C-alpha positions as CSV (number, residue, x, y, z in Angstrom):
1,M,15.9,-20.0,-23.0
2,W,14.1,-18.2,-25.9
3,S,15.7,-14.6,-26.5
4,K,13.8,-13.7,-29.5
5,A,11.1,-11.0,-29.4
6,S,8.9,-13.2,-31.0
7,P,7.1,-16.5,-29.3
8,V,9.1,-19.3,-29.5
9,P,8.1,-21.8,-32.0
10,R,5.8,-25.1,-30.7
11,N,8.4,-27.5,-32.0
12,E,11.0,-26.1,-29.8
13,F,9.0,-25.2,-27.0
14,L,8.2,-28.8,-27.2
15,K,11.8,-29.7,-27.1
16,G,12.8,-27.4,-24.6
17,V,10.7,-28.4,-21.9
18,T,11.8,-32.5,-21.4
19,G,12.5,-32.9,-18.1
20,V,12.2,-29.1,-16.6
21,N,11.4,-28.4,-13.2
22,G,9.5,-25.6,-13.9
23,I,8.2,-23.4,-17.0
24,F,8.5,-19.6,-17.1
25,C,5.9,-18.7,-19.6
26,A,4.0,-16.0,-21.2
27,L,0.6,-15.5,-22.6
28,T,1.3,-16.2,-25.9
29,D,3.0,-19.9,-25.1
30,K,-0.1,-22.4,-24.5
31,I,0.2,-25.2,-21.9
32,D,-1.8,-27.9,-23.1
33,K,-1.5,-31.5,-22.3
34,E,0.8,-32.5,-24.7
35,L,3.3,-29.8,-23.8
36,L,2.6,-31.2,-20.1
37,D,3.3,-34.6,-21.8
38,A,6.6,-33.6,-23.5
39,A,7.6,-32.1,-19.7
40,G,7.3,-35.1,-18.1
41,E,6.3,-35.9,-14.4
42,S,9.7,-33.8,-13.6
43,L,7.4,-30.8,-13.7
44,K,6.3,-29.1,-10.6
45,V,5.5,-25.4,-11.5
46,V,4.1,-23.6,-14.3
47,A,4.8,-19.4,-13.6
48,T,3.1,-17.3,-16.4
49,I,4.0,-13.4,-16.6
50,S,0.7,-12.1,-16.8
51,V,-2.8,-11.8,-14.7
52,G,-4.5,-14.2,-17.1
53,Y,-4.1,-17.8,-16.7
54,D,-6.6,-18.9,-20.0
55,H,-3.5,-20.0,-22.3
56,I,-3.0,-22.8,-19.3
57,D,-5.3,-25.8,-18.9
58,V,-5.7,-25.5,-15.1
59,A,-7.5,-29.3,-15.1
60,E,-4.7,-31.5,-16.5
61,C,-2.4,-29.0,-13.9
62,K,-4.7,-30.3,-11.6
63,K,-4.7,-33.7,-12.1
64,R,-0.4,-34.0,-12.5
65,N,-0.2,-31.5,-8.9
66,I,1.5,-28.9,-10.8
67,R,1.3,-25.9,-9.3
68,I,0.7,-22.8,-11.0
69,G,1.9,-19.0,-10.8
70,Y,0.5,-15.8,-12.0
71,T,0.9,-12.0,-11.1
72,P,-1.7,-10.1,-9.9
73,D,-2.0,-6.9,-8.3
74,V,1.4,-6.3,-9.5
75,L,-0.1,-4.8,-12.9
76,T,-3.2,-3.0,-11.7
77,N,-2.3,0.5,-12.1
78,A,0.0,0.2,-15.0
79,T,-3.1,-1.5,-16.9
80,A,-5.7,1.0,-15.4
81,E,-3.3,3.8,-16.6
82,L,-3.2,2.2,-20.1
83,T,-7.0,1.9,-20.0
84,M,-7.7,5.9,-19.5
85,A,-5.1,6.9,-22.2
86,L,-7.1,4.6,-24.5
87,L,-10.5,6.0,-23.4
88,L,-9.5,9.2,-23.7
89,S,-7.2,8.6,-27.4
90,T,-10.5,7.1,-28.8
91,S,-13.5,9.5,-27.1
92,R,-11.0,12.4,-27.7
93,R,-10.1,11.5,-31.3
94,L,-6.6,11.8,-30.6
95,P,-4.9,9.4,-33.3
96,E,-7.2,10.4,-36.0
97,A,-6.4,14.4,-34.6
98,Q,-2.4,13.5,-35.5
99,H,-3.1,12.2,-39.1
100,E,-5.1,15.4,-39.9
101,A,-2.2,17.2,-38.5
102,K,0.7,15.3,-40.0
103,T,-1.1,14.9,-43.3
104,G,-2.5,18.5,-43.7
105,G,-6.0,18.2,-42.7
106,W,-5.6,21.0,-40.3
107,V,-6.5,23.9,-41.8
108,A,-7.6,26.1,-39.3
109,W,-9.5,26.0,-35.7
110,A,-13.2,25.4,-36.5
111,P,-16.0,25.0,-33.8
112,T,-17.1,21.4,-34.1
113,W,-14.0,19.6,-35.6
114,M,-12.8,17.0,-34.4
115,T,-14.7,17.1,-31.5
116,G,-15.7,13.9,-28.9
117,P,-17.7,13.4,-26.0
118,G,-15.6,14.1,-22.8
119,L,-16.0,12.5,-19.3
120,A,-17.3,15.0,-16.8
121,G,-20.6,14.5,-16.0
122,A,-21.1,11.1,-18.1
123,T,-21.8,7.8,-17.0
124,V,-19.5,5.1,-17.0
125,G,-19.7,1.5,-17.4
126,I,-17.7,-0.7,-16.1
127,V,-17.9,-4.7,-16.9
128,G,-15.9,-7.1,-14.1
129,F,-15.2,-5.1,-10.7
130,G,-12.2,-6.7,-10.0
131,R,-8.7,-4.8,-9.1
132,I,-8.3,-3.4,-12.4
133,G,-11.8,-2.7,-12.6
134,Q,-11.7,-0.9,-9.0
135,A,-8.6,0.6,-10.5
136,V,-10.1,2.7,-13.0
137,A,-13.3,3.5,-11.2
138,R,-10.6,5.5,-8.9
139,R,-9.0,7.2,-11.8
140,V,-12.6,7.4,-14.1
141,K,-14.2,9.5,-10.9
142,S,-11.5,11.8,-11.1
143,F,-12.8,13.1,-14.4
144,N,-15.8,14.5,-12.2
145,T,-18.4,12.4,-14.0
146,A,-22.0,11.8,-12.8
147,H,-22.2,7.8,-12.5
148,I,-20.3,4.8,-12.6
149,L,-21.8,1.5,-12.7
150,Y,-20.5,-1.9,-13.0
151,Y,-21.7,-5.0,-13.4
152,N,-19.8,-8.0,-12.1
153,R,-20.8,-11.5,-10.6
154,S,-21.1,-10.9,-6.7
155,E,-21.6,-7.3,-5.0
156,R,-18.3,-5.8,-4.5
157,P,-18.0,-3.5,-1.2
158,E,-15.0,-1.8,-3.1
159,A,-17.6,0.1,-5.0
160,I,-18.2,2.0,-1.6
161,E,-14.9,4.3,-2.1
162,T,-15.8,5.7,-5.2
163,G,-19.6,5.5,-5.6
164,A,-19.7,2.8,-8.3
165,I,-23.4,1.2,-8.5
166,K,-23.9,-2.7,-9.1
167,T,-26.5,-3.2,-12.4
168,S,-27.5,-5.9,-14.8
169,F,-25.2,-5.9,-17.9
170,E,-27.9,-5.2,-19.6
171,E,-29.0,-1.8,-17.9
172,L,-25.4,-0.8,-17.8
173,L,-25.3,-0.9,-21.6
174,S,-28.3,0.9,-22.1
175,R,-27.3,3.7,-19.1
176,S,-23.6,4.3,-19.9
177,D,-21.9,6.8,-22.2
178,F,-18.6,4.5,-22.0
179,V,-18.1,1.1,-21.8
180,I,-15.1,-0.2,-20.3
181,C,-14.5,-4.2,-20.4
182,C,-12.1,-5.3,-17.2
183,A,-13.1,-8.3,-16.9
184,A,-11.5,-12.2,-17.1
185,L,-12.1,-14.4,-19.9
186,V,-14.1,-17.1,-18.7
187,P,-16.9,-19.2,-19.9
188,D,-19.7,-16.9,-18.9
189,T,-17.7,-13.7,-20.7
190,K,-16.7,-15.2,-23.6
191,E,-18.0,-13.1,-26.1
192,I,-20.3,-11.2,-24.0
193,F,-20.1,-8.3,-26.0
194,N,-21.9,-9.4,-29.1
195,K,-24.3,-7.8,-31.4
196,A,-27.3,-7.9,-28.9
197,A,-24.5,-6.0,-26.5
198,F,-24.0,-4.0,-28.7
199,E,-27.3,-3.0,-29.9
200,K,-28.3,-2.2,-26.2
201,M,-25.9,0.7,-25.8
202,K,-26.0,3.7,-27.0
203,K,-25.6,4.8,-30.8
204,T,-23.2,7.6,-28.5
205,A,-21.2,4.7,-26.4
206,V,-17.6,4.6,-26.7
207,F,-16.4,1.0,-25.9
208,V,-13.1,0.4,-24.2
209,N,-11.6,-3.5,-23.9
210,T,-8.6,-3.9,-22.2
211,S,-9.2,-7.4,-20.8
212,R,-9.2,-10.6,-23.7
213,G,-10.0,-10.4,-26.9
214,G,-12.3,-13.1,-26.5
215,T,-14.8,-10.9,-24.4
216,V,-15.9,-9.4,-27.5
217,D,-17.3,-11.0,-31.0
218,Q,-15.0,-9.1,-33.2
219,N,-17.1,-9.3,-36.1
220,A,-19.9,-7.7,-34.5
221,L,-18.3,-5.0,-33.2
222,I,-16.6,-4.3,-36.7
223,E,-20.2,-4.4,-37.7
224,A,-21.7,-1.9,-35.1
225,L,-18.4,0.5,-36.2
226,Q,-19.4,0.8,-39.3
227,T,-22.7,0.9,-38.8
228,N,-22.7,3.6,-36.1
229,T,-24.2,1.7,-34.1
230,I,-21.9,2.8,-31.5
231,R,-19.7,6.0,-31.9
232,A,-15.9,4.3,-31.3
233,A,-13.8,1.7,-29.8
234,G,-10.6,1.8,-28.3
235,L,-9.1,-1.9,-27.8
236,D,-5.9,-2.9,-26.2
237,V,-6.5,-6.7,-27.1
238,T,-7.8,-8.5,-30.2
239,T,-8.4,-12.1,-31.7
240,P,-6.3,-12.9,-33.2
241,E,-3.2,-11.3,-31.6
242,P,-1.0,-9.7,-33.3
243,L,-4.2,-8.7,-35.8
244,P,-3.8,-9.1,-39.3
245,L,-2.8,-6.2,-41.4
246,D,-5.9,-6.5,-43.2
247,S,-8.7,-6.4,-40.6
248,P,-11.2,-4.3,-41.1
249,L,-10.7,-2.4,-37.8
250,F,-7.4,-0.6,-39.0
251,K,-9.3,0.5,-41.6
252,L,-12.1,2.5,-39.3
253,K,-11.1,6.2,-38.1
254,N,-13.9,5.4,-35.3
255,C,-11.4,2.8,-33.9
256,V,-8.2,2.7,-31.9
257,V,-6.2,-0.5,-31.6
258,L,-3.0,-0.9,-29.4
259,P,-1.1,-4.1,-30.1
260,H,-1.9,-5.5,-26.2
261,I,0.5,-2.9,-24.4
262,G,-1.4,-2.6,-20.9
263,S,1.0,-3.7,-18.8
264,A,3.8,-2.1,-20.6
265,S,5.3,0.2,-17.5
266,I,8.9,-0.4,-16.9
267,E,7.9,-0.8,-13.5
268,A,4.9,-3.1,-13.8
269,R,7.1,-5.5,-16.6
270,N,10.5,-5.7,-14.0
271,T,8.2,-6.5,-10.8
272,M,6.3,-9.3,-13.2
273,S,9.7,-10.7,-14.1
274,E,10.8,-11.1,-10.6
275,L,7.6,-12.1,-9.4
276,T,7.2,-15.0,-12.0
277,A,10.8,-16.0,-11.2
278,N,9.9,-16.2,-7.3
279,N,6.8,-18.2,-8.0
280,I,8.8,-21.0,-9.0
281,L,11.1,-21.2,-6.5
282,A,8.7,-20.7,-3.9
283,A,6.6,-23.5,-5.9
284,L,9.5,-26.2,-5.7
285,K,10.0,-25.5,-2.2
286,G,6.1,-25.8,-1.3
287,T,5.3,-22.6,-0.2
288,I,3.2,-20.6,-3.0
289,N,0.5,-19.6,-2.7
290,M,-2.2,-19.1,-5.2
291,P,-6.1,-18.5,-5.1
292,A,-8.7,-21.7,-4.3
293,E,-8.8,-22.0,-8.0
294,L,-5.3,-22.7,-8.8
295,I,-4.7,-24.9,-6.2
296,A,-3.5,-28.5,-8.0
């Protein structure tokens, strides 16, 4: 057991897994060959309290017939809600406005002071149209947006519900007033938001990322924000995490950074904890259900 708020130190983790049957881990815990070797042949299951599993060496687990559990579905609503909160905070400049109110910048009402773009009549592009992307689309639609575009490897029949239209990545970037990244971090999406991508976006576009920091070339994003290539960015994920306090992102007025709290509703975190524990128990009993790409 590790009871501190900070991630378990690597050396402690390596010592602690010796001879265990299951590992209950988080995104901050790297499950690689070294750790699996330290655990030994008794290890039967690795369960992560997250929907993402890029911190787990899936291929190495398959080789050893180690089952993998994760927590899809249960954090969908919490993450979609946080995505909307971050989108609105960024576009309507809420942190900046609060700072002005607290530091004397609020002198009087003025027609153009603290203005930002609204969602009504706007085109919203969603990159990654899985459970979370679809949940975001449903919420976005309620703001009377004009169009919802999505980019995904495959056509999603669920898009009919919101009227979302599948487009190419390039078309989504060029047409969208708001670009939201909900994509899983896989080789195809690693730094998909790079210098070229930001240059294809509207200068008035707002970019929001609640997926993984690795989907963004962070230096390119910083440059895009500094040069007004795009209007603003809202980030719940960065590279690395935590983001160093001297990061240029913290110094930019047109960037809102949150500490990876997408699933941080009380209900979601409790359910995630229970599901992770139940995944371990189910795997040890041989009854766990997992997506095909994770079956060892």
